[in-house]
C-alpha positions as CSV (number, residue, x, y, z in Angstrom):
1,X,0.4,14.8,5.8
2,X,-0.7,12.5,3.1
3,X,-0.8,9.0,5.4
4,X,-2.3,10.5,8.4
5,X,-4.9,13.2,7.0
6,X,-4.9,12.1,3.3
7,X,-3.6,15.6,2.7
8,X,-0.9,15.4,0.2
9,X,1.6,18.5,0.5
10,X,2.3,20.3,-3.1
11,X,5.5,20.4,-4.3
12,X,8.0,22.3,-3.1
13,X,8.3,26.0,-5.1
14,X,11.6,26.2,-7.0
15,X,14.9,27.5,-5.8
16,X,13.9,26.2,-2.5
17,X,17.2,24.2,-0.9
18,X,16.2,20.4,0.5
19,X,16.8,20.2,4.1
20,X,19.4,17.7,3.5
21,X,21.4,21.3,1.8
22,X,20.9,23.0,5.2
23,X,22.9,20.7,7.2
24,X,25.5,23.2,8.5
25,X,24.6,26.3,10.1
26,X,26.6,29.5,10.1
27,X,29.0,28.1,12.4
28,X,29.6,25.0,11.1
29,X,27.5,23.2,13.5
30,X,25.3,20.5,12.2
31,X,21.4,21.3,12.6
32,X,18.9,19.9,13.9
33,X,15.9,19.1,11.9
34,X,13.8,21.6,13.9
35,X,16.8,24.5,13.2
36,X,16.9,23.3,9.4
37,X,12.8,23.6,9.4
38,X,12.7,26.9,10.6
39,X,15.2,28.1,7.8
40,X,12.4,26.8,5.2
41,X,9.6,28.7,7.5
42,X,11.5,32.0,6.9
43,X,10.6,31.9,3.8
44,X,6.6,33.1,3.2
45,X,6.0,30.3,0.2
46,X,7.1,27.3,2.0
47,X,6.0,28.8,5.6
48,X,2.5,28.0,3.8
49,X,2.9,24.6,4.0
50,X,5.3,23.9,6.6
51,X,3.1,25.5,9.4
52,X,0.8,22.1,8.9
53,X,3.7,19.7,7.9
54,X,6.5,20.8,10.9
55,X,4.1,20.3,13.6
56,X,3.4,16.4,12.8
57,X,7.2,15.7,12.1
58,X,8.2,17.1,15.2
59,X,6.0,15.6,17.5
60,X,7.7,12.2,16.2
61,X,11.0,13.8,15.9
62,X,12.1,11.4,19.1
63,X,12.6,8.2,17.1
64,X,15.0,8.8,14.6
65,X,16.0,6.7,11.3
66,X,15.8,3.0,12.5
67,X,12.7,3.8,14.9
68,X,15.0,4.0,18.3
69,X,13.7,6.7,20.8
70,X,16.2,9.6,21.0
71,X,16.5,12.8,23.7
72,X,19.3,14.8,21.5
73,X,19.8,15.4,17.7
74,X,23.7,16.7,16.9
75,X,24.2,16.9,20.9
76,X,21.4,19.2,21.0
77,X,17.7,18.2,23.3
78,X,15.3,17.8,20.5
79,X,12.6,20.7,21.1
80,X,9.5,19.1,19.9
81,X,6.8,21.7,20.6
82,X,4.5,22.8,17.9
83,X,0.9,23.2,17.1
84,X,-1.5,21.4,15.0
85,X,-3.3,23.5,11.9
86,X,-6.3,23.8,14.2
87,X,-4.5,25.0,17.3
88,X,-3.8,21.9,19.6
89,X,-0.5,21.9,20.7
90,X,1.7,18.9,20.2
91,X,5.0,17.7,21.4
92,X,5.3,13.6,21.6
93,X,3.9,10.8,19.5
94,X,0.7,10.1,22.5
95,X,-0.3,14.1,22.3
96,X,-0.2,13.7,18.2
97,X,-2.8,10.3,18.5
98,X,-5.2,12.4,20.7
99,X,-5.3,15.2,18.7
100,X,-5.9,13.0,15.7
101,X,-8.6,10.8,17.5
102,X,-10.7,14.4,18.2
103,X,-10.7,14.6,14.5
104,X,-11.3,11.1,13.5
105,X,-13.0,11.5,9.6
106,X,-9.7,12.4,7.6
107,X,-7.5,9.9,10.0
108,X,-9.8,6.9,9.2
109,X,-10.6,8.1,5.3
110,X,-6.9,8.1,5.5
111,X,-7.0,4.6,6.7
112,X,-9.6,3.5,4.6
113,X,-7.8,5.1,1.1
114,X,-4.3,3.3,2.2
115,X,-6.1,0.0,2.8
116,X,-7.9,0.1,-0.6
117,X,-4.8,1.3,-2.2
118,X,-2.9,-1.5,-0.9
119,X,-6.0,-4.2,-1.7
120,X,-6.1,-2.8,-5.4
121,X,-2.5,-2.7,-6.0
122,X,-2.7,0.7,-7.0
123,X,-3.0,4.3,-5.8
124,X,-6.3,5.4,-5.1
125,X,-7.8,8.2,-7.9
126,X,-10.4,11.3,-7.5
127,X,-13.0,8.6,-8.7
128,X,-12.3,6.5,-5.9
129,X,-13.4,8.7,-3.1
130,X,-17.2,8.4,-2.7
131,X,-16.4,4.3,-2.1
132,X,-13.8,5.3,0.6
133,X,-16.7,7.7,1.6
134,X,-19.1,5.2,1.6
135,X,-16.5,2.7,2.9
136,X,-15.7,4.5,6.4
137,X,-19.6,6.0,7.0
138,X,-20.4,2.0,7.0
139,X,-17.4,1.1,8.9
140,X,-18.1,3.7,11.6
141,X,-21.6,2.7,12.1
142,X,-20.4,-0.8,13.0
143,X,-18.1,0.6,15.4
144,X,-14.9,0.9,12.8
145,X,-14.5,-2.4,13.5
146,X,-11.4,-3.8,10.7
147,X,-13.3,-6.2,9.1
148,X,-15.9,-3.4,8.4
149,X,-12.9,-1.5,6.3
150,X,-11.9,-4.9,4.5
151,X,-15.5,-5.9,3.5
152,X,-16.3,-2.6,2.4
153,X,-13.0,-2.9,0.5
154,X,-13.7,-6.5,-1.2
155,X,-17.5,-5.7,-2.1
156,X,-16.5,-2.3,-3.6
157,X,-17.0,-2.2,-7.5
158,X,-13.3,-1.0,-7.6
159,X,-12.1,-4.4,-6.2
160,X,-14.5,-6.7,-7.8
161,X,-13.6,-5.8,-11.6
162,X,-9.6,-5.5,-10.7
163,X,-7.8,-7.4,-13.2
164,X,-6.1,-10.2,-12.1
165,X,-2.0,-10.4,-13.1
166,X,-1.7,-12.4,-16.3
167,X,1.1,-15.3,-15.4
168,X,4.0,-15.1,-18.0
169,X,5.9,-18.0,-19.0
170,X,9.8,-17.8,-18.9
171,X,9.9,-16.2,-22.4
172,X,8.1,-13.2,-21.2
173,X,5.0,-14.0,-23.4
């Protein structure tokens, strides 16, 4: 949610077990990611966020932690189906891409913000948002070319007023 839509979820409420703490089911069988998420969604407080996060993650669940494609998890066939917050069904990476491209504004603003954070060497803050919106609008007017995003960032006041790191000698001075 944060990287793709620039919408970070709030921190989890207290006393909620992490997904790692729900590894095994009542029968001792290792649970799939979907099954662990379903446990969290039973709590109404958790469901408030998981209903938005889970479809994005599940549509990418065929990738394991090393990026290898997989069909099963813990000997169980993966169920990657879900619906985005607008009701769009997604169950694989291509459907997620297609759905995100139908709502380009949050995706492009998130991209511009992540690129700007990299260029500035710091997280973007609330006061950076008008600049990010201006960069995104300008890039959109230029066909969303990568060069439009880069030029928008390097010509921004935030980038031009960035302090250079001061070199130190071996003594730390």
